[in-house]
C-alpha positions in Angstrom: 57.7 140.6 166.8 57.6 141.9 170.5 57.9 138.6 171.7 60.4 137.4 168.8 62.8 140.3 170.4 62.2 139.5 174.0 63.4 135.8 172.9 66.3 137.0 170.7 67.6 139.2 173.7 67.9 135.9 176.1 70.1 134.3 173.7 73.2 133.6 175.2 75.9 136.1 173.8 79.2 134.6 175.5 80.1 130.9 176.6 83.6 130.5 178.3 85.2 127.5 178.6 88.0 127.2 181.3 90.5 124.4 180.5 91.8 122.5 177.4 92.4 119.1 177.5 90.0 116.3 176.1 86.9 117.7 177.7 87.6 121.5 176.8 88.3 121.0 173.2 85.5 118.4 173.0 83.0 121.0 174.4 84.5 123.8 172.2 84.4 121.5 169.2 80.6 120.2 169.6 79.4 123.8 170.3 81.4 125.5 167.5 79.9 122.8 165.0 76.4 123.3 166.2 76.4 127.0 166.7 78.0 128.3 163.6 76.1 131.1 162.0 75.0 132.2 165.2 75.9 135.2 167.3 76.9 133.5 170.3 80.9 133.9 170.9 82.8 130.8 172.2 86.1 131.5 173.9 88.3 128.6 175.6 90.9 129.9 178.2 93.9 127.6 179.3 97.4 127.9 180.4 100.1 125.9 178.6 101.7 125.9 182.1 99.2 123.7 183.4 99.2 120.3 182.3 96.6 117.8 181.6 96.1 114.3 183.2 95.7 112.3 180.0 95.3 109.2 181.4 92.0 108.4 179.6 93.1 107.1 176.7 90.6 104.2 175.9 87.1 104.7 174.8 84.1 103.1 174.3 82.0 102.5 170.8 79.9 105.7 171.3 82.8 108.0 170.2 82.3 107.0 166.7 78.7 108.9 167.0 80.7 111.7 168.3 83.3 112.0 165.8 80.7 111.5 163.0 78.4 114.0 164.5 81.2 116.8 164.2 81.8 115.3 160.5 85.4 114.1 161.4 87.0 111.5 158.9 87.7 108.5 160.9 91.0 107.6 158.9 92.6 111.2 159.7 91.5 111.0 163.1 93.3 107.6 163.7 96.5 109.2 161.8 96.3 112.5 163.8 96.1 111.0 167.2 98.6 107.8 167.0 95.5 105.4 167.7 94.7 102.0 167.2 91.4 99.9 167.1 89.7 98.7 170.5 87.4 95.6 170.4 86.9 95.2 173.9 88.8 94.8 177.2 90.7 91.7 178.8 90.2 91.7 182.6 93.4 89.3 184.0 93.4 88.0 187.3 90.3 89.4 188.9 88.0 86.5 189.8 90.9 84.6 190.4 94.5 84.6 189.5 95.4 83.0 186.5 91.9 83.4 185.2 91.1 85.9 182.3 88.0 87.1 180.2 87.1 89.7 177.5 84.4 92.2 177.9 83.8 92.6 174.3 82.0 95.5 172.3 79.1 93.6 170.6 76.9 90.8 171.0 77.0 87.1 171.8 75.4 84.7 169.0 72.2 85.8 167.2 68.9 85.9 169.1 66.1 83.7 167.8 62.3 83.2 168.4 62.1 86.5 170.3 64.5 85.2 172.9 68.1 86.5 173.7 70.6 83.9 172.6 72.6 83.6 175.9 69.2 82.2 177.3 69.5 79.2 174.9 73.5 78.9 175.6 72.7 79.2 179.4 70.1 76.1 179.0 72.9 74.1 177.2 75.5 74.7 179.8 73.1 73.7 182.5 72.7 70.5 180.7 76.5 69.8 180.9 77.6 71.2 177.6 81.1 72.1 178.3 81.2 75.5 176.0 83.0 78.8 176.1 80.5 81.9 176.1 83.4 84.1 174.6 83.7 81.6 171.4 80.3 83.2 170.4 81.4 86.7 170.4 83.0 87.8 167.1 84.6 90.6 168.9 86.4 88.6 171.2 87.6 85.7 168.7 89.1 88.7 166.9 90.8 90.2 169.9 92.2 86.6 170.4 93.5 86.4 166.8 94.7 90.0 166.7 92.3 90.8 163.9 90.4 93.9 162.9 88.1 95.3 160.2 85.3 97.6 160.1 81.7 96.5 159.8 80.3 95.5 156.6 77.5 97.6 155.4 76.2 95.6 152.4 75.9 92.8 153.9 73.6 93.3 157.0 72.7 89.6 158.1 76.4 88.6 158.2 78.3 88.4 161.4 81.1 91.1 159.9 78.1 93.6 160.0 77.9 93.4 163.6 81.8 94.5 164.5 81.6 96.9 167.3 84.6 99.1 168.2 86.1 102.0 169.7 89.6 103.6 169.9 92.9 103.8 171.6 94.5 107.1 171.2 96.8 109.9 172.5 94.5 112.1 174.4 96.9 115.2 174.1 96.9 114.7 170.6 92.8 114.1 170.5 93.0 117.9 172.0 95.2 119.0 169.9 93.1 117.6 166.6 90.0 119.2 168.2 91.3 122.1 168.9 92.3 122.8 165.4 88.9 121.7 164.2 87.2 124.5 166.8 89.2 127.0 166.1 88.6 126.7 162.3 84.8 126.9 163.2 85.6 130.2 165.2 86.4 129.2 168.7 88.7 131.9 170.2 91.6 130.4 172.6 93.0 132.8 175.2 96.1 131.7 176.8 96.5 132.4 180.6 95.8 131.3 184.1 92.6 132.4 185.6 93.3 134.1 188.8 90.0 135.4 189.7 86.3 134.7 189.4 83.8 137.3 189.5 80.3 136.8 190.8 76.9 138.5 190.9 76.5 139.6 194.4 73.0 138.5 194.7 72.8 135.6 192.4 75.8 134.1 192.9 76.1 133.7 189.0 79.6 134.0 187.5 80.0 137.1 185.5 83.8 137.3 184.5 86.9 135.8 184.9 90.3 137.7 185.1 93.4 136.0 183.8 97.1 136.6 185.0 97.6 138.3 181.5 95.2 140.8 182.7 92.6 139.8 180.4 88.9 140.3 181.7 86.5 137.7 180.0 82.8 138.2 180.6 80.2 135.8 179.8 76.8 134.2 180.3 77.5 130.7 180.5 80.7 129.0 181.7 81.8 125.3 181.5 84.5 124.3 183.8 87.1 121.9 182.2 89.5 122.6 184.9 90.2 119.2 186.0 90.1 118.2 189.9 90.7 121.5 191.0 87.1 122.6 189.8 88.0 126.0 189.4 84.8 127.6 189.2 82.5 124.8 190.3 84.3 123.9 193.4 86.4 126.9 194.2 83.9 129.6 193.2 80.6 128.3 193.7 81.4 125.6 196.7 79.1 123.1 194.9 80.4 120.2 197.2 81.2 116.6 196.3 80.0 113.2 196.7 82.3 110.8 198.0 82.0 107.1 196.4 85.3 105.7 198.2 83.2 103.3 200.3 82.3 101.7 197.0 85.5 102.1 195.0 88.3 102.8 197.3 91.2 103.4 195.1 92.3 106.7 195.7 95.7 107.0 193.5 97.3 106.4 190.0 100.7 106.3 188.7 101.0 106.7 185.0 103.8 106.2 182.6 104.3 105.5 178.7 106.8 102.8 177.4 108.2 102.0 174.3 106.1 99.6 171.8 107.9 96.3 171.3 105.5 94.7 169.3 102.3 95.4 167.2 99.4 96.6 168.8 96.6 94.5 170.2 92.9 95.7 169.3 91.9 95.7 172.8 92.9 97.4 176.4 94.0 95.2 179.4 93.3 95.6 183.0 95.4 93.6 185.1 94.4 93.1 188.6 97.3 93.8 191.0 98.0 93.3 194.9 96.3 96.8 195.5 94.4 97.8 192.4 94.8 97.0 189.0 96.9 98.2 185.9 96.2 99.3 182.5 97.9 98.6 179.2 96.7 100.5 176.2 99.0 100.2 173.1 99.0 102.9 170.6 100.9 103.2 167.1 103.8 104.8 168.8 104.0 103.6 172.3 101.8 102.0 175.1 100.0 103.5 178.1 100.4 102.1 181.3 99.1 103.0 184.7 98.6 101.4 188.3 95.3 102.3 190.0 95.7 101.7 193.6 94.5 102.3 197.0 96.8 104.2 199.2 95.6 102.4 202.5 97.0 99.1 201.4 100.1 100.6 199.1 102.8 103.2 199.1 103.2 105.3 196.3 106.8 104.2 195.9 105.6 100.6 196.1 103.1 101.4 193.6 105.4 103.0 191.1 107.8 99.9 191.4 105.4 97.6 190.7 104.2 99.4 187.6 107.9 99.9 186.4 108.9 96.1 186.8 105.5 95.2 184.7 106.0 97.0 181.7 106.4 95.6 178.3 109.0 98.1 176.9 111.5 100.6 178.4 109.6 103.7 180.3 109.7 106.9 177.9 108.9 109.4 180.5 109.1 109.9 184.4 106.2 108.3 186.0 103.3 110.9 187.0 101.2 110.4 190.2 97.5 111.4 190.8 95.3 111.8 193.6 91.8 111.3 193.4 88.4 110.7 195.1 86.0 108.6 192.9 82.7 110.4 193.0 81.1 113.7 191.7 79.9 117.0 192.3 77.0 117.4 194.3 75.5 119.5 191.2 77.1 118.9 187.7 75.4 122.2 186.5 75.0 125.2 189.4 73.9 128.3 188.4 75.4 129.4 185.3 78.2 127.1 185.7 78.5 123.5 183.8 81.1 120.9 184.7 82.7 118.4 182.5 85.5 115.9 182.6 87.2 115.6 186.1 85.9 119.1 187.3 82.6 117.2 187.1 83.9 113.9 189.2 86.0 110.8 188.6 85.3 107.3 187.8 88.3 105.3 187.7 89.1 104.3 183.9 88.5 100.5 184.6 85.8 100.6 181.6 87.2 103.4 179.5 84.2 105.5 180.3 86.0 108.9 181.3 85.7 110.5 177.7 82.6 109.1 177.3 81.0 110.7 180.2 82.0 113.9 178.8 80.4 113.2 175.6 76.9 112.2 177.2 77.1 115.2 179.2 77.4 117.5 176.2 74.8 115.5 174.3 72.5 116.2 177.3 73.5 119.7 177.6 72.1 120.1 174.0 68.8 118.9 175.1 68.6 121.4 178.2 70.8 124.2 176.3 69.9 127.2 178.3 69.3 130.9 177.5 70.0 133.9 180.0 67.2 132.8 182.1 69.0 129.7 183.1 65.6 127.7 183.9 66.2 125.7 187.1 63.7 122.8 186.1 65.8 122.3 183.0 69.0 122.1 185.5 67.7 120.0 187.8 66.8 117.5 185.2 70.2 117.8 183.6 71.6 117.0 187.0 69.1 114.3 187.9 70.0 112.2 184.6 73.7 113.0 184.9 73.9 111.6 188.5 71.8 108.6 187.5 74.5 107.7 184.8 77.3 108.1 187.2 75.7 105.8 189.5 75.1 103.1 186.7 78.7 103.2 185.9 79.6 102.9 189.6 77.7 100.0 190.1 79.3 98.3 187.0 82.7 99.3 188.3 82.0 97.8 191.9 80.6 94.3 190.3 84.5 93.6 189.2 85.7 94.3 192.8 83.0 92.5 194.7 82.1 89.8 192.7 85.5 88.0 193.1 87.1 85.0 195.0 90.5 87.1 195.6 91.2 87.0 198.9 95.1 86.6 198.6 96.0 90.2 200.0 94.5 92.7 202.2 93.2 94.9 199.4 91.2 92.1 197.9 89.8 91.1 201.3 88.4 94.4 202.0 86.9 94.5 198.5 84.8 91.3 199.7 83.2 93.5 202.4 82.2 96.3 200.2 78.4 96.6 200.3 76.7 96.7 196.6 74.0 99.0 195.8 70.6 97.6 195.8 70.0 98.2 192.0 73.4 96.0 191.6 72.3 93.5 194.1 69.0 93.2 192.1 71.0 92.9 188.6 72.8 90.0 190.1 70.0 88.4 191.9 68.0 88.2 188.5 71.0 87.0 186.6 71.5 84.4 189.4 67.8 83.2 189.3 67.2 82.9 186.0 69.7 84.7 183.6 68.2 87.6 183.3 69.3 91.0 182.3 67.3 94.1 182.0 68.9 97.2 180.2 67.3 100.3 181.9 66.9 103.3 179.6 70.3 105.1 178.9 72.0 102.8 180.1 75.8 102.9 178.8 76.5 99.2 179.5 74.1 96.8 177.5 73.0 93.1 178.1 76.2 91.9 176.5 78.5 94.1 178.7 76.6 92.8 181.9 76.6 89.4 180.2 80.5 89.4 180.1 81.3 90.8 183.3 78.9 88.8 185.4 79.9 85.6 183.7 83.4 86.5 183.6 83.5 87.4 187.4 82.2 84.0 188.3 78.4 84.8 188.7 76.4 82.1 187.3 72.5 81.4 186.7 70.5 78.7 188.5 68.0 78.8 185.5 66.9 80.3 182.0 64.1 81.4 180.5 61.0 79.1 180.8 60.0 80.1 177.1 62.9 78.0 175.9 61.7 74.3 177.1 59.9 73.9 173.9 63.1 73.7 171.9 64.9 70.4 172.2 68.4 70.6 173.3 69.7 68.8 170.2 68.3 71.6 168.0 69.7 74.2 170.5 73.2 72.7 170.3 72.9 72.5 166.7 72.1 76.2 166.5 75.2 76.8 169.0 77.7 75.1 166.8 76.2 76.4 163.5 76.8 79.9 165.0 80.4 78.9 166.6 81.4 78.1 163.1 80.3 81.0 161.6 81.9 83.2 164.5 85.0 81.3 163.8 85.2 81.5 160.0 84.4 85.4 160.1 87.0 85.9 162.5 89.6 84.2 160.4 88.5 86.4 157.3 89.2 89.7 159.1 92.7 90.9 158.2 95.7 91.5 161.1 95.0 94.8 163.2 98.5 96.3 162.2 98.0 95.3 158.4 94.3 97.1 158.5 96.2 100.2 159.9 99.1 100.2 157.6 96.7 99.9 154.8 94.1 102.6 156.0 95.2 105.1 158.8 98.7 104.5 159.7 100.4 107.4 161.6 103.1 109.5 160.0 105.3 109.2 162.9 
């Protein structure tokens, strides 16, 4: 009994989340859902005077698992956030001007004889078959035809069972949606700006926050979702920052929404520009746009002008310019403060990873959830795993910039001088050598993602898996033809993206 009392006394009494926005309310929703019925209190402090960045409106498929974990009804969520569905990302003018490809969510073809499908396709291509790899992706074909449906659950062998998707949504509305969810489960929201951080003089641990409304919030564990400022993780704890601009030189973004002029497409667009790239994210009620660029090669006014000249519809707000340094805090978790979202680091939204990195950090937090003793071994393990994840995302983004024939502007010529990490060099060499792609544990991007981008960025394998030599080319070509026909007919069967939304989850406004 004595031991049990000791353990109970170490349970966290009060968790305080600093900052709302998507990261803050994702944390509040997750913790309130899992800690219902416990004695731990959860408070979120934010100020309506402090705006959120809100540029990360596109996601990747694991967000479905996050929403399911919370028990959120998907149609209700889509309606509430003016969301559309997303089957992939189209990259325009990245390898060469006039060339584009789609990075799909989902596999290519069907593996057989324990060998990945794409190995057979490589052999056929090297033998001279003029064939489009993307025609073996149902997600790509659906994007091209503006189709969408959810996966068919009762026919596991059907191509339609492999539909993999994410969402494009209004991040502010998502935060509002999660706020309602969290408050219903006991999270207390405190309005106010944090003006002072109280720390223990010996340990440096944060003990309390003071707000401009004279509130004093005492807590055990603090989650910093205060954005680029890093109010706790940096301003109070001086954690330090690992700057990755030597790999990813873009350091500015200008964002603006525009009017919707057509039915939304089921994918995000990333269009390469002279000094960076432009995103286009279609929602039910508007389109999100932004230009991510490097200030060494482009002035802010010129970037804004370029963005405004390349909108599909009329802008419906003033452009907002953001400054950032790609990279991350030297510690994501320092003492009793955990940083999430932009407070933890910034990875440009080229592959829509911003919200996902919040999600994976929350999952990791649950694995390493602390009590009042804050075991340093657990904290170190959390930091090491998170840093590795950020590095893998960095390498995937660097691949887009460095595997290119573009040399038409100073920015793109600079990108060709960027040194790739040893791990990225290894991945490219393995693909060029024999078309091999190896997934690492906990990789965000799997084989199909690497295949799409490697091939889309002009990297070609010189050989294929030697174990498929035994299969005659005629049989391989026959299998490819059969799979291609299945993909084609399946994409035709799918309903129109807008029609699916209208039937199941059309927003009220």
